[in-house]
VEXDREN-2710 file (C-alpha; in Angstrom, 1 decimal):
% VEXDREN-2710
k/r/px/py/pz
1/MET/-3.1/-54.0/-24.7
2/ALA/-1.6/-54.3/-21.2
3/SER/0.6/-51.5/-22.0
4/LYS/-2.5/-49.2/-23.1
5/ASN/-4.5/-50.5/-19.9
6/ARG/-1.2/-49.3/-17.7
7/LYS/-1.0/-46.0/-19.6
8/ALA/-4.8/-45.3/-18.9
9/ARG/-4.7/-46.3/-15.4
10/ASN/-1.5/-43.8/-14.7
11/LYS/-3.5/-41.2/-16.6
12/SER/-6.5/-41.6/-14.3
13/LYS/-4.1/-41.4/-11.2
14/ARG/-2.7/-38.3/-12.5
15/LYS/-6.1/-37.0/-12.7
16/GLN/-7.0/-37.9/-9.3
17/ALA/-3.8/-36.4/-7.6
18/THR/-3.7/-33.2/-5.2
19/PRO/-4.0/-30.3/-7.5
20/GLN/-1.0/-28.2/-7.8
21/PRO/0.7/-26.6/-5.9
22/VAL/0.1/-29.0/-3.1
23/ALA/0.9/-32.2/-5.3
24/ALA/4.3/-30.2/-6.4
25/TYR/5.2/-29.3/-2.7
26/SER/4.2/-32.8/-1.3
27/ALA/5.1/-35.1/-4.3
28/GLN/8.7/-35.8/-3.0
29/ARG/7.9/-36.3/0.7
30/PRO/7.9/-39.6/2.5
31/ALA/4.2/-41.1/2.5
32/ALA/4.3/-41.1/6.4
33/GLN/4.4/-37.0/6.5
34/ARG/1.8/-36.7/3.6
35/GLU/-1.6/-35.2/4.2
36/THR/-4.5/-37.6/4.2
37/ALA/-7.6/-36.8/2.2
38/GLY/-8.9/-34.7/5.0
39/GLY/-6.2/-32.3/4.7
40/ARG/-4.4/-33.3/8.0
41/PRO/-1.3/-35.4/8.5
42/PRO/-1.7/-38.8/10.1
43/PRO/-0.7/-39.3/13.5
44/SER/3.2/-39.2/14.0
45/ALA/5.3/-42.3/14.9
46/PRO/7.8/-41.5/17.8
47/PRO/10.6/-41.3/16.0
48/ALA/9.0/-38.5/14.0
49/ARG/7.4/-36.6/17.2
50/ALA/11.1/-36.6/18.5
51/PHE/12.3/-35.2/15.4
52/ALA/9.9/-32.3/15.4
53/ALA/10.7/-31.7/19.2
54/LEU/14.3/-31.6/18.0
55/ALA/13.5/-29.0/15.4
56/ALA/11.3/-26.9/17.4
57/LEU/14.0/-26.9/20.1
58/ALA/16.7/-25.7/17.4
59/LEU/13.9/-22.9/16.1
60/CYS/14.0/-21.6/19.9
61/LEU/18.0/-22.0/20.3
62/LEU/18.0/-19.9/17.0
63/VAL/15.8/-17.1/18.2
64/ALA/17.5/-17.1/21.9
65/VAL/21.1/-16.9/20.5
66/SER/20.6/-14.3/17.7
67/TYR/18.5/-11.9/20.3
68/PHE/20.6/-12.6/23.2
69/PRO/21.4/-8.6/23.1
70/ALA/17.8/-8.1/23.8
71/THR/18.8/-9.0/27.4
72/TYR/20.8/-6.0/28.2
73/ALA/18.4/-3.5/25.9
74/GLY/16.6/-0.7/27.8
75/PHE/13.5/1.3/26.9
76/ILE/13.9/3.6/23.7
77/TRP/12.3/6.5/22.6
78/ASP/8.5/5.5/22.0
79/ASP/8.6/3.3/24.6
80/LEU/7.7/6.3/26.5
81/ALA/4.1/5.6/25.3
82/PHE/3.4/3.0/28.1
83/THR/6.1/3.8/30.4
84/SER/4.9/7.2/30.9
85/ALA/0.8/6.0/30.6
86/LYS/-1.0/6.3/34.0
87/PRO/-3.5/3.6/33.2
88/VAL/-0.4/1.1/32.9
89/GLN/0.8/2.0/36.2
90/ASP/-2.4/2.0/38.3
91/LEU/-3.9/-1.0/39.7
92/SER/-7.5/0.0/38.2
93/GLY/-6.2/1.1/35.2
94/LEU/-6.9/-2.1/33.0
95/TRP/-10.8/-0.7/32.6
96/ARG/-9.5/2.4/31.4
97/ILE/-7.5/0.8/28.6
98/TRP/-10.4/-0.9/27.5
99/PHE/-13.1/2.0/28.0
100/ALA/-11.3/5.3/28.2
101/PRO/-8.5/5.0/25.2
102/GLY/-7.7/9.0/25.6
103/SER/-6.6/8.0/28.9
104/LEU/-3.6/6.9/27.0
105/ASP/-2.1/10.0/26.3
106/LYS/1.0/9.5/23.6
107/GLU/-1.0/6.7/21.9
108/GLY/-3.4/7.5/19.3
109/HIS/-4.2/4.0/18.3
110/TYR/-7.3/1.8/20.0
111/TRP/-4.9/-1.4/20.8
112/PRO/-6.0/-2.5/24.2
113/VAL/-4.8/-5.8/23.9
114/LEU/-1.2/-4.7/23.6
115/TYR/-1.6/-2.0/26.7
116/SER/-3.4/-4.8/28.9
117/ILE/-0.2/-6.9/28.3
118/PHE/1.8/-4.0/29.4
119/TRP/-0.2/-3.6/32.1
120/LEU/0.0/-7.2/33.6
121/GLU/3.9/-7.0/33.0
122/HIS/4.0/-3.9/35.2
123/LYS/2.4/-5.5/37.8
124/LEU/4.8/-8.4/37.5
125/TRP/8.1/-6.5/37.2
126/GLY/7.4/-2.9/37.2
127/PHE/9.1/-0.9/34.3
128/HIS/12.5/-3.1/34.4
129/PRO/13.3/-3.6/30.8
130/LEU/14.8/-7.5/31.3
131/GLY/11.1/-8.6/31.5
132/TYR/9.8/-6.5/28.6
133/HIS/12.8/-7.7/26.4
134/LEU/12.3/-11.3/27.4
135/THR/8.7/-11.5/27.0
136/SER/9.2/-10.0/23.2
137/VAL/11.6/-12.6/22.7
138/LEU/9.3/-15.2/23.8
139/LEU/6.5/-14.0/21.4
140/HIS/8.9/-14.2/18.7
141/ILE/9.5/-17.8/19.3
142/GLY/5.9/-18.4/19.2
143/VAL/5.6/-17.1/16.0
144/THR/8.1/-18.4/14.5
145/LEU/6.7/-22.1/15.9
146/LEU/3.0/-21.1/14.6
147/LEU/4.5/-20.5/11.3
148/TRP/6.3/-23.3/11.1
149/HIS/3.3/-25.8/12.3
150/LEU/1.2/-23.9/9.8
151/LEU/3.6/-24.5/6.8
152/ARG/3.7/-28.4/7.8
153/ARG/0.0/-28.3/8.0
154/MET/0.0/-26.8/4.6
155/ALA/2.7/-29.4/3.2
156/VAL/4.9/-26.6/2.0
157/PRO/8.5/-27.8/1.3
158/GLY/11.3/-26.3/3.4
159/ALA/8.9/-25.5/6.1
160/TRP/11.7/-25.6/8.9
161/PHE/13.9/-23.8/6.5
162/ALA/11.2/-21.0/6.0
163/ALA/10.9/-20.8/9.8
164/ALA/14.3/-20.8/10.4
165/LEU/14.7/-17.9/8.1
166/PHE/12.0/-15.9/10.0
167/ALA/13.3/-16.5/13.2
168/VAL/16.6/-15.2/12.8
169/HIS/16.2/-12.4/9.5
170/PRO/17.2/-9.0/10.8
171/LEU/14.6/-7.1/9.4
172/HIS/12.3/-8.5/12.5
173/ALA/14.9/-6.9/15.3
174/GLU/12.7/-3.7/15.3
175/SER/9.8/-5.8/16.3
176/VAL/11.8/-7.9/18.6
177/VAL/14.1/-5.6/20.3
178/TRP/12.0/-2.4/20.7
179/VAL/9.6/-3.0/23.1
180/ILE/6.7/-1.1/21.7
181/GLY/7.3/-3.2/18.6
182/ARG/5.4/-5.7/20.6
183/LYS/2.2/-5.0/18.7
184/ASP/3.8/-6.6/15.7
185/LEU/4.5/-10.1/17.5
186/LEU/1.2/-10.2/19.3
187/ALA/-0.9/-9.4/15.9
188/SER/1.3/-11.9/13.9
189/ALA/0.5/-14.5/17.0
190/PHE/-3.3/-14.0/17.0
191/TYR/-3.4/-14.4/13.2
192/LEU/-1.4/-17.0/12.4
193/ALA/-3.3/-18.9/15.5
194/ALA/-6.7/-17.8/13.6
195/VAL/-5.3/-19.3/10.3
196/LEU/-5.2/-22.6/11.8
197/ALA/-8.4/-22.2/13.5
198/TYR/-9.8/-21.6/10.2
199/ILE/-7.9/-24.4/8.5
200/ARG/-9.4/-26.9/10.9
201/PHE/-13.0/-25.7/10.7
202/THR/-12.6/-26.3/6.9
203/GLU/-11.5/-29.9/7.6
204/GLU/-14.2/-30.7/10.3
205/ARG/-16.9/-28.4/9.9
206/ARG/-16.9/-27.5/13.7
207/ARG/-18.6/-24.0/14.2
208/GLY/-16.1/-23.4/17.5
209/HIS/-13.4/-23.4/15.3
210/TYR/-14.8/-20.8/13.2
211/LEU/-15.8/-18.7/16.0
212/GLY/-12.3/-19.3/17.7
213/ALA/-10.9/-18.4/14.2
214/LEU/-12.8/-15.0/14.2
215/GLY/-12.3/-14.6/18.0
216/LEU/-8.7/-14.9/17.3
217/PHE/-8.6/-12.3/14.6
218/MET/-10.4/-9.9/16.9
219/LEU/-7.8/-9.8/19.4
220/GLY/-5.1/-9.5/16.3
221/LEU/-7.2/-6.3/15.4
222/LEU/-7.0/-4.9/18.9
223/SER/-3.2/-5.7/19.0
224/LYS/-2.5/-3.8/15.8
225/SER/-5.0/-3.1/13.1
226/ILE/-2.6/-3.8/10.2
227/VAL/-4.0/-7.7/10.4
228/ILE/-7.3/-6.5/8.6
229/THR/-5.8/-8.4/5.7
230/LEU/-6.7/-11.5/7.0
231/PRO/-9.7/-11.9/5.2
232/ALA/-8.0/-11.7/1.9
233/ALA/-5.5/-14.2/2.9
234/LEU/-8.0/-17.1/3.5
235/LEU/-9.8/-16.3/0.0
236/LEU/-6.0/-16.6/-1.3
237/TRP/-5.5/-19.9/0.6
238/HIS/-8.8/-21.6/-1.1
239/TRP/-7.2/-20.5/-4.4
240/TRP/-3.9/-22.1/-3.8
241/ARG/-5.9/-25.2/-2.7
242/ARG/-8.1/-25.4/-5.4
243/GLY/-7.7/-23.0/-8.0
244/ARG/-10.8/-21.5/-7.3
245/ILE/-12.7/-19.4/-4.9
246/THR/-16.2/-20.5/-4.1
247/ALA/-19.5/-18.5/-2.9
248/ALA/-19.0/-20.5/0.1
249/ASP/-15.4/-19.4/0.7
250/LEU/-16.8/-15.9/0.2
251/ALA/-19.5/-16.3/2.9
252/ARG/-17.6/-17.6/5.4
253/ALA/-14.7/-14.6/4.7
254/LEU/-17.4/-12.1/5.1
255/PRO/-18.0/-12.2/8.7
256/PHE/-13.9/-11.4/8.8
257/LEU/-14.0/-8.7/6.7
258/LEU/-17.1/-7.1/8.7
259/VAL/-15.5/-7.4/12.0
260/GLY/-11.9/-6.2/10.5
261/LEU/-13.5/-2.9/8.8
262/THR/-15.4/-2.1/12.2
263/VAL/-12.4/-2.5/14.5
264/THR/-10.1/-0.7/11.9
265/VAL/-12.5/2.2/11.2
266/PHE/-12.9/2.9/14.9
267/ASP/-9.0/2.8/15.3
268/TRP/-8.6/5.2/12.4
269/LEU/-11.2/7.6/13.5
270/SER/-9.6/7.6/17.0
271/TYR/-6.4/8.1/15.7
272/LYS/-7.4/11.0/13.2
273/ASP/-8.5/12.5/16.1
274/LEU/-5.0/13.2/17.6
275/GLU/-3.4/14.1/14.1
276/SER/-5.1/14.6/10.7
277/ILE/-2.5/13.8/8.1
278/ALA/-3.2/14.3/4.2
279/PHE/-0.5/13.8/1.5
280/HIS/-3.0/14.5/-1.7
281/TYR/-0.7/12.2/-3.9
282/SER/-2.6/11.2/-7.1
283/PRO/-3.6/7.6/-7.9
284/ALA/-1.0/7.3/-10.2
285/GLU/1.8/8.3/-7.5
286/ARG/0.1/6.6/-5.0
287/ALA/0.8/3.2/-7.3
288/LEU/4.3/4.1/-8.1
289/LEU/4.8/4.6/-4.2
290/ALA/3.4/1.2/-3.7
291/ALA/5.4/-0.7/-6.1
292/GLN/8.7/1.1/-5.3
293/SER/8.1/0.5/-1.4
294/LEU/7.3/-3.5/-2.2
295/TRP/10.9/-3.8/-4.2
296/PHE/12.2/-1.8/-1.3
297/TYR/11.1/-4.5/1.0
298/ILE/12.4/-7.5/-1.1
299/ALA/15.6/-5.9/-1.8
300/LYS/15.9/-5.5/2.3
301/LEU/15.0/-9.3/2.9
302/VAL/17.1/-10.4/0.0
303/TRP/20.4/-8.4/1.1
304/PRO/19.5/-7.0/4.8
305/ALA/22.3/-4.2/4.9
306/ASP/22.4/-0.6/6.2
307/LEU/18.8/-1.6/8.1
308/ALA/17.6/1.9/9.4
309/VAL/15.1/2.6/12.2
310/ILE/13.8/5.5/9.8
311/TYR/14.7/4.9/6.1
312/PRO/15.2/8.3/4.0
313/ARG/11.8/9.7/2.6
314/TRP/12.1/9.5/-1.4
315/GLU/10.4/12.0/-3.7
316/VAL/6.8/10.8/-5.0
317/SER/6.5/12.2/-8.6
318/THR/5.0/10.5/-11.8
319/GLY/8.5/11.6/-13.5
320/ASN/10.3/9.3/-11.2
321/LEU/12.0/6.7/-13.7
322/LEU/12.8/4.2/-11.1
323/ALA/9.2/3.9/-9.6
324/TRP/8.0/3.1/-13.1
325/ALA/10.4/0.5/-13.5
326/CYS/9.4/-1.0/-10.2
327/LEU/5.5/-0.9/-11.2
328/THR/6.5/-2.6/-14.6
329/ALA/8.4/-5.2/-13.0
330/THR/5.9/-5.8/-10.3
331/ALA/3.0/-6.6/-13.2
332/ALA/5.2/-8.5/-15.0
333/ALA/6.4/-10.9/-12.0
334/LEU/2.6/-11.3/-11.4
335/ALA/1.7/-11.9/-14.9
336/ALA/4.4/-14.3/-15.4
337/LEU/3.8/-16.2/-12.1
338/TYR/0.1/-16.6/-13.3
339/MET/0.8/-17.8/-16.7
340/LEU/3.6/-20.4/-15.1
341/ARG/1.0/-21.6/-12.7
342/ARG/0.2/-25.2/-14.2
343/ARG/4.2/-25.8/-14.5
344/ILE/5.4/-24.7/-11.1
345/GLY/2.4/-24.8/-9.1
346/ARG/0.4/-21.8/-7.8
347/GLY/2.6/-21.5/-4.5
348/PRO/4.9/-18.9/-6.0
349/LEU/2.0/-16.5/-6.9
350/ALA/0.1/-17.3/-3.8
351/ALA/3.4/-16.5/-1.9
352/VAL/4.1/-13.3/-3.6
353/LEU/0.2/-12.1/-3.4
354/PHE/0.4/-12.5/0.4
355/PHE/3.6/-10.5/0.9
356/ALA/2.1/-7.8/-1.3
357/VAL/-1.5/-8.1/0.0
358/THR/-0.3/-8.2/3.9
359/LEU/2.1/-5.0/3.2
360/SER/-1.1/-3.1/1.3
361/PRO/-1.9/-0.9/4.3
362/THR/1.4/0.5/4.6
363/LEU/1.9/1.1/1.0
364/GLY/0.7/4.5/0.5
365/PHE/-3.0/3.8/-0.9
366/VAL/-4.2/5.3/2.2
367/ASP/-2.7/8.2/4.2
368/TYR/-1.1/7.4/7.8
369/GLY/1.1/9.4/10.0
370/TYR/4.9/7.7/9.8
371/MET/4.5/8.8/6.3
372/GLN/5.5/12.0/7.1
373/PHE/8.9/10.5/8.4
374/SER/9.5/7.8/5.9
375/PHE/7.4/5.2/3.6
376/VAL/8.8/2.4/4.6
377/ALA/9.5/0.7/7.8
378/ASP/11.2/-2.8/8.7
379/ARG/8.5/-3.4/11.0
380/TYR/5.8/-3.5/8.7
381/GLN/6.9/-6.4/6.9
382/TYR/7.2/-8.4/10.0
383/LEU/4.5/-10.8/9.0
384/ALA/4.3/-10.1/5.3
385/GLY/8.0/-10.8/4.6
386/ALA/7.2/-14.6/5.8
387/GLY/5.4/-14.8/2.5
388/PHE/8.8/-14.0/0.7
389/LEU/10.9/-16.0/2.9
390/ILE/8.3/-19.0/2.6
391/LEU/9.0/-18.7/-1.5
392/THR/12.6/-18.5/-0.9
393/ALA/13.0/-21.8/1.1
394/ALA/10.2/-23.9/-0.9
395/ALA/12.5/-22.7/-4.2
396/ALA/15.7/-23.9/-2.4
397/VAL/14.3/-27.2/-1.5
398/ARG/12.8/-27.8/-4.8
399/GLY/16.2/-26.9/-6.7
400/VAL/18.0/-29.4/-4.7
401/ARG/15.6/-32.1/-5.5
402/ALA/15.8/-31.2/-8.8
403/LEU/19.4/-31.5/-9.1
404/PRO/20.5/-34.5/-11.3
405/GLY/21.6/-37.3/-9.7
406/ILE/20.4/-36.3/-6.0
407/SER/20.3/-39.0/-3.4
408/GLY/19.3/-39.3/-0.1
409/LYS/23.0/-38.7/1.5
410/LEU/23.7/-35.8/-1.1
411/GLU/20.4/-34.5/-0.4
412/THR/21.0/-34.2/3.2
413/ARG/24.4/-32.6/2.4
414/ALA/23.1/-30.3/0.3
415/SER/20.5/-29.2/3.3
416/ALA/23.2/-28.7/5.7
417/LEU/24.5/-26.3/3.7
418/ALA/21.4/-24.2/4.8
419/VAL/23.2/-23.5/8.0
420/VAL/25.5/-20.8/6.4
421/PRO/22.5/-18.4/5.7
422/LEU/21.2/-19.1/9.1
423/LEU/24.5/-18.1/10.7
424/ILE/24.9/-15.0/8.9
425/LEU/21.4/-13.7/9.5
426/GLY/21.7/-14.9/13.0
427/ALA/25.0/-12.6/13.4
428/LEU/23.3/-9.3/11.3
429/THR/20.5/-9.8/13.9
430/TRP/22.8/-10.0/16.9
431/GLN/24.5/-6.7/15.5
432/GLN/20.9/-5.2/14.7
433/ALA/19.7/-5.9/18.1
434/ASN/22.4/-4.1/19.7
435/ILE/21.3/-0.6/18.4
436/TYR/18.3/-0.9/21.0
437/ARG/20.5/-0.9/24.0
438/ASP/20.3/2.9/25.1
439/GLU/19.4/6.1/23.3
440/GLY/22.7/7.2/22.6
441/ALA/23.4/3.8/20.1
442/PHE/19.8/4.2/18.9
443/PHE/19.9/7.8/17.5
444/THR/23.4/7.7/16.5
445/HIS/22.6/4.4/14.3
446/ILE/19.6/6.7/13.0
447/THR/21.9/9.7/12.4
448/THR/24.2/7.9/10.4
449/LEU/22.3/6.3/8.0
450/ASN/19.6/9.2/7.9
451/PRO/21.2/12.2/8.6
452/HIS/17.8/13.9/7.6
453/ALA/15.9/12.1/9.9
454/ARG/13.7/14.4/11.8
455/LEU/14.3/15.0/15.2
456/ALA/17.0/12.5/15.5
457/HIS/19.7/14.8/16.0
458/TYR/17.6/16.9/18.6
459/ASN/17.0/13.6/20.6
460/LEU/20.6/12.6/20.6
461/ALA/21.5/15.6/21.8
462/ARG/19.2/15.2/24.8
463/GLU/20.7/12.1/25.2
464/TYR/24.3/13.7/25.2
465/MET/23.4/16.2/27.6
466/ARG/21.9/13.7/29.9
467/GLN/25.3/12.0/30.0
468/GLY/26.5/15.1/30.5
469/ARG/28.6/15.5/26.9
470/ILE/27.8/19.3/26.4
471/GLU/30.2/19.8/23.3
472/ASP/28.5/16.6/21.7
473/ALA/25.2/17.9/22.5
474/GLU/25.9/21.0/20.8
475/ALA/27.4/20.0/17.8
476/ALA/24.0/17.7/17.4
477/PHE/21.6/20.5/18.0
478/ARG/23.3/22.6/15.5
479/ASP/23.2/19.4/13.2
480/GLU/19.4/19.5/13.6
481/TYR/19.4/23.2/13.3
482/ARG/21.2/23.0/9.9
483/PHE/18.7/20.0/8.6
484/ALA/15.8/21.8/9.6
485/LEU/16.7/24.8/7.5
486/GLU/17.1/22.7/4.3
487/GLN/13.7/21.3/4.3
488/LYS/11.9/23.2/1.5
489/PRO/10.1/24.9/3.1
490/VAL/11.9/25.4/6.3
491/ASP/10.6/22.7/8.9
492/GLN/9.8/25.2/12.0
493/LYS/9.0/23.0/14.4
494/ARG/12.3/21.4/14.0
495/LEU/14.0/24.6/13.8
496/GLY/12.4/25.7/17.3
497/LEU/13.4/22.6/18.9
498/ALA/17.1/23.2/17.7
499/HIS/17.0/26.7/19.2
500/LEU/15.4/25.4/22.4
501/GLY/18.4/22.8/23.0
502/LEU/20.9/25.5/21.7
503/ALA/19.5/28.0/24.6
504/THR/19.5/25.6/27.3
505/ILE/23.1/24.9/26.6
506/ALA/23.8/28.7/26.7
507/GLU/22.1/29.1/30.0
508/GLN/24.2/26.3/31.5
509/ARG/27.0/28.0/30.4
510/GLY/26.3/31.2/31.9
511/GLN/25.6/32.9/28.2
512/PRO/22.2/34.7/29.2
513/GLU/22.2/37.2/26.3
514/GLU/22.8/34.0/23.9
515/ALA/20.2/32.0/25.4
516/GLU/17.4/35.0/25.0
517/THR/18.5/35.2/21.2
518/HIS/17.7/31.2/20.6
519/TYR/14.7/31.4/22.6
520/ARG/13.2/34.7/20.7
521/ASN/14.1/32.7/17.5
522/SER/11.9/29.7/18.7
523/ILE/9.0/31.2/20.7
524/HIS/6.7/31.0/18.0
525/SER/7.3/27.2/17.1
526/SER/7.9/25.7/20.4
527/GLU/5.8/26.7/23.6
528/ASP/8.3/25.4/25.7
529/SER/10.8/28.2/24.5
530/PHE/8.2/30.7/25.4
531/HIS/8.0/29.5/29.0
532/ARG/11.8/29.5/29.1
533/LEU/12.4/32.9/27.6
534/THR/9.6/34.3/30.3
535/ALA/11.1/32.6/33.1
536/LEU/14.6/34.1/32.1
537/LEU/13.4/37.7/32.0
538/ASN/11.9/37.2/35.4
539/ARG/15.1/36.1/36.9
540/GLN/16.6/39.1/35.4
541/GLN/13.7/41.1/36.6
542/ARG/12.3/42.4/33.5
543/TYR/8.8/41.9/34.6
544/ARG/7.4/44.3/31.9
545/GLU/9.2/42.9/28.9
546/ALA/7.7/39.4/30.2
547/LEU/4.2/41.0/30.5
548/ALA/4.4/42.0/27.3
549/LEU/5.1/38.7/26.0
550/TYR/2.4/37.3/27.8
551/GLU/-0.2/39.6/26.8
552/THR/0.7/38.9/23.3
553/PHE/0.4/35.6/23.4
554/ILE/-2.6/35.0/25.3
555/ARG/-4.7/37.2/22.6
556/SER/-3.9/34.2/20.2
557/ASN/-4.2/31.6/23.1
558/PRO/-7.0/32.5/25.4
559/GLY/-7.9/29.0/26.4
560/ASN/-4.1/28.3/27.8
561/ALA/-4.5/28.3/31.6
562/LYS/-0.5/28.0/32.1
563/LEU/-0.2/31.6/30.4
564/HIS/-2.8/32.9/32.4
565/ALA/-1.4/31.9/35.9
566/ASP/2.4/32.5/34.7
567/MET/1.1/36.1/33.8
568/GLY/-0.5/36.5/37.1
569/VAL/3.0/35.9/38.9
570/THR/4.2/38.3/36.8
571/LEU/1.7/41.0/37.6
572/PHE/2.2/40.2/41.3
573/LYS/5.9/41.0/41.0
574/LEU/5.0/44.5/39.3
575/ASN/3.0/45.1/42.4
576/ARG/-0.4/44.7/40.7
577/PRO/-2.0/42.3/43.0
578/GLU/-5.8/42.5/41.8
579/GLU/-4.8/42.3/38.3
580/ALA/-2.4/39.4/39.6
581/LEU/-5.5/37.5/41.3
582/HIS/-8.1/38.0/38.0
583/SER/-5.4/36.6/36.2
584/ILE/-4.8/33.4/38.0
585/ASP/-8.7/33.0/38.7
586/ARG/-9.0/33.2/34.8
587/ALA/-6.3/30.3/34.8
588/LEU/-8.5/28.3/37.5
589/GLN/-11.4/28.7/35.5
590/ILE/-9.8/27.1/32.4
591/ASN/-8.2/24.3/34.5
592/PRO/-9.2/23.9/38.0
593/ASN/-6.7/21.5/38.6
594/LEU/-3.5/23.6/38.5
595/LYS/-2.3/23.4/41.7
596/GLU/0.7/25.7/41.7
597/ALA/-1.8/28.7/40.6
598/ARG/-3.9/27.7/43.5
599/ALA/-1.1/28.1/45.9
600/ASN/0.2/31.5/44.0
601/ARG/-3.6/32.4/44.4
602/GLU/-3.0/32.1/48.2
603/GLU/0.0/34.4/48.2
604/VAL/-1.5/36.9/46.4
605/LEU/-4.9/37.0/48.4
606/LYS/-2.4/37.4/51.5
607/SER/-1.1/40.6/50.2
608/LEU/-4.4/42.4/49.6
END
């Protein structure tokens, strides 16, 4: 009878236990570290606080050592978006960053928080790269610590190991060491802070926590709109905790969804004004593209070799057997995790869904500009990849604890083996961070791993020319020329830029005939080639040939002020001052701010 009573009491206790996966993740933790009924950990004892401080310091050191090459990195390629932005440089530019986003010429998105940070940094240390790189490294440390704190609050096993993997994984080098990647760091920091504020709201029901979470979410959106997936992640968190999503959960997530859609649609419309992109893939092709992209990211997370800034762009087709295998494997993995949720807990499925949902805006379901270069990028999984790393760390910890005969001392020794992957990943991150030291190393890395990368050879050639390496520059321009011809159809813009580069080299070598040939082959795809060709003809006093070119191009570009102004100069040299004055006046009607045209007008008037 006593035995039956004990069995009944044990069964009752099991029913009252925390539902999976929280129970599975916390069952083997010391009682002092388990969550209270309210979901928050009890106050830490002094030794526990000291251990937590040491663990946090270790995470900081991991990041600092792995990303030490960032201290001598420079500005690279797209960093020009903020280094050349007048609002970032001007003391009064903060207003334009927020209320006149069009003033940021090379940025099509509305991300004012990002550019406000750049504005502040410019006031502190100008455009010295070191300050910007140190800020990015500190932000990555902050994101790592926020992630660790969040995982501890959620009682996830291996929380520190997961955060450490996140800290040193080389896939994050693009976001951390490339200064323009700051948007990933800022958006992720606000995202994780919003989740923590929301969790506090569910525990304490204070309106301030909810509004704080909503405000942090908006700041994240204004740093990079990729964080629009936060409402889905909050619902996923509710399902992970209780196994269901209630009407109240949906009601709380609705304001986040509305705010996210409003900010993202505004950003999307702003970007569409800058560049219209449409790929016309069918729904089936987009599903195949998404599945293939997901497994690509998983492969790079597991085996981070040959990390490219621009990955080769594969063919999207319903006849691609590899894509169908990826789609089948995705469906099978999700079905298996769902069916096994009562045995292994809901955690694995929640982690995988977080990974997929957070990546979803960049998986090809909607068109975006970067798809013309590649379908994947390391920076896209900066936050999303945390889901896979969390799953990896939790599985490793639970696997060690499940070993037969494992004791506390053996578990400590097994845990020490975690240092090995961290050291390997840290070394790979150091190596990857080195490619951002200058544009020569950067574009060499791109062309080595992806020879067909659009304009990479051209940019590498320009860097060679800056260094005075003319022969290397010519070889790179010719590579760009060859790859442009290999495109189907031929990439005319790329071809024109290659001709422009080769013409520049020919002029430097005193070969005007060859330069003219290259300029004429590219004038219809590069306006810069047209202006350089007419300048070459004017220097050779071939004014009538230059005038014929101006007249031809103005017929198709009547609103181009520079064409009218330059044609006026050529007419003046042909001793036709009245026509020259008319052409310059037309240029000033189109653009009154052309200072050179005003100066030329004064010279023409003196001759009349």
